[in-house]
KEMARTOR-895195 format. One record per residue (C-alpha): residue number from 0; x negated, y negated, z. Coordinates in nm, 3 decimals. Layout:
REM residues N
{NUM {X Y Z}}
...
***
This chain:
REM residues 335
{0 {0.027 0.003 -0.014}}
{1 {-0.115 -0.345 -0.080}}
{2 {-0.097 -0.659 0.037}}
{3 {0.184 -0.740 -0.214}}
{4 {0.382 -0.403 -0.106}}
{5 {0.353 -0.572 0.282}}
{6 {0.572 -0.836 0.132}}
{7 {0.795 -0.637 -0.021}}
{8 {0.882 -0.434 0.261}}
{9 {0.880 -0.719 0.483}}
{10 {1.138 -0.905 0.264}}
{11 {1.372 -0.522 0.267}}
{12 {1.367 -0.548 0.631}}
{13 {1.494 -0.896 0.631}}
{14 {1.731 -0.828 0.396}}
{15 {1.838 -0.524 0.576}}
{16 {1.880 -0.599 0.940}}
{17 {2.013 -0.936 0.837}}
{18 {1.789 -1.203 0.919}}
{19 {1.422 -1.205 1.151}}
{20 {1.295 -0.893 1.287}}
{21 {1.360 -1.098 1.657}}
{22 {1.477 -0.881 1.971}}
{23 {1.865 -0.980 1.900}}
{24 {1.875 -0.920 1.525}}
{25 {1.700 -0.584 1.610}}
{26 {1.906 -0.494 1.850}}
{27 {2.198 -0.563 1.679}}
{28 {2.091 -0.343 1.352}}
{29 {1.938 -0.065 1.559}}
{30 {2.231 0.027 1.813}}
{31 {2.486 -0.053 1.556}}
{32 {2.356 0.263 1.419}}
{33 {2.618 0.604 1.434}}
{34 {2.521 0.756 1.746}}
{35 {2.363 1.106 1.752}}
{36 {2.597 1.425 1.810}}
{37 {2.298 1.632 2.046}}
{38 {2.529 1.928 2.014}}
{39 {2.575 1.871 1.632}}
{40 {2.248 1.852 1.588}}
{41 {2.095 2.138 1.791}}
{42 {2.367 2.398 1.603}}
{43 {2.214 2.262 1.301}}
{44 {1.839 2.283 1.422}}
{45 {1.941 2.628 1.532}}
{46 {2.065 2.761 1.208}}
{47 {1.792 2.660 1.026}}
{48 {1.592 2.817 1.282}}
{49 {1.728 3.147 1.173}}
{50 {1.782 3.088 0.780}}
{51 {1.597 3.339 0.588}}
{52 {1.329 3.366 0.372}}
{53 {1.292 3.559 0.102}}
{54 {0.979 3.833 0.057}}
{55 {0.811 3.703 -0.241}}
{56 {0.805 3.402 -0.066}}
{57 {0.602 3.506 0.214}}
{58 {0.223 3.421 0.080}}
{59 {0.358 3.111 -0.081}}
{60 {0.468 2.986 0.260}}
{61 {0.177 3.081 0.429}}
{62 {-0.041 2.894 0.189}}
{63 {0.217 2.583 0.193}}
{64 {0.217 2.542 0.540}}
{65 {-0.183 2.585 0.547}}
{66 {-0.182 2.303 0.283}}
{67 {0.013 2.072 0.519}}
{68 {-0.167 2.064 0.804}}
{69 {-0.381 1.811 1.008}}
{70 {-0.670 2.041 1.162}}
{71 {-0.679 1.848 1.492}}
{72 {-0.924 1.744 1.769}}
{73 {-0.868 1.497 2.011}}
{74 {-1.116 1.607 2.345}}
{75 {-1.275 1.350 2.574}}
{76 {-1.547 1.580 2.474}}
{77 {-1.575 1.577 2.123}}
{78 {-1.915 1.549 1.945}}
{79 {-2.067 1.522 1.584}}
{80 {-2.105 1.888 1.627}}
{81 {-1.800 2.003 1.677}}
{82 {-1.636 1.768 1.442}}
{83 {-1.849 1.910 1.181}}
{84 {-1.735 2.242 1.274}}
{85 {-1.390 2.141 1.235}}
{86 {-1.418 2.029 0.887}}
{87 {-1.564 2.324 0.812}}
{88 {-1.279 2.514 0.929}}
{89 {-1.081 2.272 0.736}}
{90 {-1.265 2.360 0.424}}
{91 {-1.311 2.712 0.394}}
{92 {-1.005 2.837 0.683}}
{93 {-1.047 3.187 0.593}}
{94 {-1.436 3.291 0.463}}
{95 {-1.400 3.589 0.304}}
{96 {-1.153 3.455 0.108}}
{97 {-1.191 3.211 -0.109}}
{98 {-0.841 3.186 -0.213}}
{99 {-0.697 2.996 0.105}}
{100 {-0.608 2.696 0.029}}
{101 {-0.798 2.343 0.249}}
{102 {-0.568 2.185 0.494}}
{103 {-0.484 1.811 0.443}}
{104 {-0.671 1.603 0.624}}
{105 {-0.894 1.687 1.001}}
{106 {-0.746 1.452 1.248}}
{107 {-0.993 1.239 1.488}}
{108 {-1.110 0.987 1.726}}
{109 {-1.206 0.671 1.545}}
{110 {-1.573 0.710 1.642}}
{111 {-1.539 1.078 1.513}}
{112 {-1.496 0.943 1.177}}
{113 {-1.838 0.863 1.039}}
{114 {-1.915 1.223 1.070}}
{115 {-1.567 1.382 0.967}}
{116 {-1.644 1.165 0.640}}
{117 {-2.020 1.262 0.594}}
{118 {-1.918 1.646 0.666}}
{119 {-1.678 1.592 0.365}}
{120 {-1.926 1.494 0.107}}
{121 {-1.706 1.555 -0.226}}
{122 {-1.449 1.691 -0.057}}
{123 {-1.349 1.430 0.096}}
{124 {-1.027 1.264 -0.099}}
{125 {-0.620 1.289 -0.170}}
{126 {-0.519 1.630 -0.024}}
{127 {-0.286 1.554 -0.316}}
{128 {-0.566 1.596 -0.589}}
{129 {-0.685 1.915 -0.408}}
{130 {-0.935 1.697 -0.144}}
{131 {-0.903 1.642 0.224}}
{132 {-0.865 1.347 0.404}}
{133 {-0.991 1.191 0.769}}
{134 {-0.691 1.081 0.976}}
{135 {-0.797 0.904 1.270}}
{136 {-0.582 0.838 1.538}}
{137 {-0.582 0.467 1.682}}
{138 {-0.399 0.210 1.901}}
{139 {-0.525 0.307 2.237}}
{140 {-0.422 0.678 2.176}}
{141 {-0.231 0.829 2.309}}
{142 {-0.067 0.602 2.580}}
{143 {-0.078 0.237 2.354}}
{144 {-0.154 0.028 2.647}}
{145 {-0.395 -0.232 2.543}}
{146 {-0.418 -0.540 2.389}}
{147 {-0.290 -0.579 1.999}}
{148 {-0.608 -0.770 1.920}}
{149 {-0.762 -0.443 2.087}}
{150 {-0.531 -0.217 1.869}}
{151 {-0.578 -0.441 1.557}}
{152 {-0.958 -0.413 1.635}}
{153 {-0.931 -0.015 1.697}}
{154 {-0.787 0.011 1.377}}
{155 {-0.946 -0.182 1.149}}
{156 {-1.318 -0.014 1.270}}
{157 {-1.134 0.346 1.141}}
{158 {-1.049 0.207 0.849}}
{159 {-1.389 0.033 0.788}}
{160 {-1.555 0.332 0.856}}
{161 {-1.352 0.551 0.598}}
{162 {-1.020 0.678 0.754}}
{163 {-0.754 0.731 0.473}}
{164 {-0.482 0.768 0.726}}
{165 {-0.432 0.567 1.027}}
{166 {-0.209 0.744 1.353}}
{167 {-0.126 0.477 1.578}}
{168 {0.112 0.496 1.909}}
{169 {0.457 0.281 1.946}}
{170 {0.459 0.076 2.280}}
{171 {0.713 0.309 2.450}}
{172 {0.743 0.041 2.725}}
{173 {0.838 -0.230 2.525}}
{174 {1.076 -0.007 2.304}}
{175 {1.249 0.129 2.589}}
{176 {1.322 -0.242 2.750}}
{177 {1.477 -0.318 2.411}}
{178 {1.180 -0.517 2.287}}
{179 {1.205 -0.423 1.953}}
{180 {1.043 -0.755 1.814}}
{181 {0.724 -0.642 1.951}}
{182 {0.769 -0.278 1.835}}
{183 {0.829 -0.397 1.486}}
{184 {0.559 -0.709 1.509}}
{185 {0.338 -0.445 1.611}}
{186 {0.343 -0.159 1.359}}
{187 {0.325 -0.464 1.125}}
{188 {0.036 -0.613 1.190}}
{189 {-0.157 -0.246 1.223}}
{190 {-0.002 -0.191 0.871}}
{191 {-0.192 -0.541 0.782}}
{192 {-0.532 -0.415 0.947}}
{193 {-0.529 -0.084 0.724}}
{194 {-0.550 -0.267 0.430}}
{195 {-0.921 -0.250 0.310}}
{196 {-1.126 -0.530 0.153}}
{197 {-1.092 -0.408 -0.219}}
{198 {-0.676 -0.450 -0.172}}
{199 {-0.605 -0.047 -0.101}}
{200 {-0.460 0.044 0.228}}
{201 {-0.517 0.375 0.451}}
{202 {-0.200 0.552 0.476}}
{203 {-0.023 0.473 0.845}}
{204 {0.138 0.726 1.007}}
{205 {0.343 0.590 1.297}}
{206 {0.384 0.813 1.652}}
{207 {0.660 0.765 1.875}}
{208 {0.598 0.996 2.121}}
{209 {0.950 1.172 2.131}}
{210 {0.913 1.326 2.480}}
{211 {0.918 0.984 2.637}}
{212 {1.222 0.830 2.426}}
{213 {1.465 1.014 2.627}}
{214 {1.764 1.063 2.360}}
{215 {1.865 1.122 2.041}}
{216 {1.980 0.825 1.998}}
{217 {1.681 0.666 2.091}}
{218 {1.483 0.884 1.851}}
{219 {1.675 0.773 1.587}}
{220 {1.654 0.403 1.682}}
{221 {1.251 0.428 1.688}}
{222 {1.278 0.614 1.348}}
{223 {1.425 0.325 1.160}}
{224 {1.268 0.079 1.343}}
{225 {0.879 0.177 1.225}}
{226 {1.009 0.212 0.909}}
{227 {1.176 -0.094 0.868}}
{228 {0.855 -0.249 0.969}}
{229 {0.658 -0.051 0.695}}
{230 {0.545 0.328 0.817}}
{231 {0.453 0.509 0.543}}
{232 {0.508 0.822 0.840}}
{233 {0.685 0.876 1.127}}
{234 {0.497 1.127 1.343}}
{235 {0.676 1.302 1.634}}
{236 {0.410 1.302 1.948}}
{237 {0.074 1.282 2.041}}
{238 {0.076 1.622 2.125}}
{239 {-0.046 1.473 2.479}}
{240 {0.334 1.469 2.645}}
{241 {0.558 1.752 2.657}}
{242 {0.817 1.766 2.534}}
{243 {0.593 1.750 2.185}}
{244 {0.744 1.822 1.858}}
{245 {1.081 2.012 1.872}}
{246 {1.322 2.110 1.560}}
{247 {1.638 1.940 1.689}}
{248 {1.381 1.626 1.685}}
{249 {1.217 1.677 1.387}}
{250 {1.604 1.730 1.180}}
{251 {1.689 1.421 1.302}}
{252 {1.384 1.242 1.166}}
{253 {1.484 1.381 0.830}}
{254 {1.762 1.325 0.844}}
{255 {1.643 0.922 0.914}}
{256 {1.410 0.955 0.607}}
{257 {1.658 1.097 0.382}}
{258 {1.879 0.827 0.492}}
{259 {1.640 0.582 0.431}}
{260 {1.586 0.722 0.028}}
{261 {1.924 0.754 -0.015}}
{262 {1.928 0.365 0.076}}
{263 {1.656 0.214 -0.087}}
{264 {1.487 0.513 -0.321}}
{265 {1.178 0.515 -0.083}}
{266 {1.015 0.811 0.016}}
{267 {0.911 0.848 0.384}}
{268 {0.665 1.096 0.548}}
{269 {0.781 1.316 0.865}}
{270 {0.471 1.506 1.105}}
{271 {0.584 1.697 1.367}}
{272 {0.283 1.694 1.589}}
{273 {0.208 1.903 1.945}}
{274 {0.357 2.276 2.036}}
{275 {0.376 2.427 1.691}}
{276 {0.146 2.716 1.744}}
{277 {0.306 3.006 1.519}}
{278 {0.386 3.104 1.183}}
{279 {0.704 3.184 1.309}}
{280 {0.758 2.815 1.414}}
{281 {0.570 2.626 1.106}}
{282 {0.831 2.877 0.893}}
{283 {1.107 2.705 1.089}}
{284 {0.989 2.340 1.006}}
{285 {0.954 2.436 0.619}}
{286 {1.305 2.566 0.602}}
{287 {1.390 2.259 0.782}}
{288 {1.237 2.034 0.520}}
{289 {1.377 2.231 0.221}}
{290 {1.724 2.218 0.355}}
{291 {1.684 1.783 0.425}}
{292 {1.521 1.621 0.241}}
{293 {1.432 1.858 -0.021}}
{294 {1.181 2.068 -0.147}}
{295 {1.017 1.760 -0.301}}
{296 {0.915 1.686 0.036}}
{297 {0.683 1.963 0.086}}
{298 {0.334 1.818 -0.014}}
{299 {0.089 1.666 0.207}}
{300 {0.187 1.260 0.137}}
{301 {0.499 1.344 0.258}}
{302 {0.489 1.602 0.527}}
{303 {0.228 1.693 0.756}}
{304 {0.218 1.957 1.056}}
{305 {-0.014 1.819 1.354}}
{306 {-0.162 2.125 1.502}}
{307 {-0.506 2.278 1.681}}
{308 {-0.432 2.565 1.652}}
{309 {-0.191 2.668 1.411}}
{310 {-0.426 2.707 1.140}}
{311 {-0.547 3.031 1.283}}
{312 {-0.208 3.255 1.335}}
{313 {-0.143 3.148 0.983}}
{314 {-0.448 3.277 0.880}}
{315 {-0.403 3.627 1.079}}
{316 {-0.081 3.629 0.908}}
{317 {-0.222 3.582 0.560}}
{318 {-0.461 3.881 0.611}}
{319 {-0.203 4.076 0.738}}
{320 {-0.021 4.077 0.402}}
{321 {-0.337 4.078 0.182}}
{322 {-0.351 4.429 0.411}}
{323 {-0.003 4.552 0.336}}
{324 {0.024 4.576 0.692}}
{325 {0.282 4.313 0.742}}
{326 {0.620 4.421 0.806}}
{327 {0.764 4.035 0.837}}
{328 {0.878 4.107 1.211}}
{329 {0.642 3.769 1.302}}
{330 {0.907 3.522 1.063}}
{331 {1.200 3.404 1.052}}
{332 {1.477 3.711 0.921}}
{333 {1.379 3.843 0.616}}
{334 {1.540 3.940 0.308}}
***
């Protein structure tokens, strides 16, 4: 997204909310959205979670999941060596099988971006082109408790170091207090900090930390707010708060993205993160995306899994399938 695109996004937001992005105008718009039927949402998610997947689609599903993973290390003890090992795993998930696809991205703290970029070398680039992106968490991740100046510097440093994607956290305290204008403006300014000197920009994923938002209505409002402010992705969680990603919450966010697309023609990405550890669970999310927004969303610039351990289970299932020992029992129901 360029600076011109940012201006278009701002104009569209003003048009949709009926005024400037202040607390009162945003509150009127967000609280005017239809309320979420929690029982109905849970029932829809449960139904999608038991949807069958054809036997012939098993191999495709496993490879698709791998290609949509943001392989993550976000620990205080991270080192350049650990990041290099992560990159090696991202590029060659199964060293014994060169047909295994690469993951979409590696996700690290901002100070680890140079190590990730260097380790990727010629493999660094757009995952839609078969390369691996570098995503960096920013804006005082995971708490978001810092001044705006610090958050913007955090973002700009990561982008200057070579990050292709920025995963920012919203100020949940401000959101829950009804300070919607503050949250909106922070997202807008972080988006501007993602713009590089040549006019191109890193993609911005906006982490809602849904486990702290308390209600489905708040998740819906936060999703709309993040998209209105220019987020390229909406992301469930930091992975540091429980509950993290859940199928009902992800379904709700996908429904917001679907409605936004119908309203504006613009496609926004969704990233569930935290707690998705098995191929069985990942397939449920795959089906939910396909049934809610459509299979066109099953590509790296529109859907990601944020995970550190999911890849290992998917590789295990893939190896079982290749050996002929796979029965399908670790999945949603197989036709």
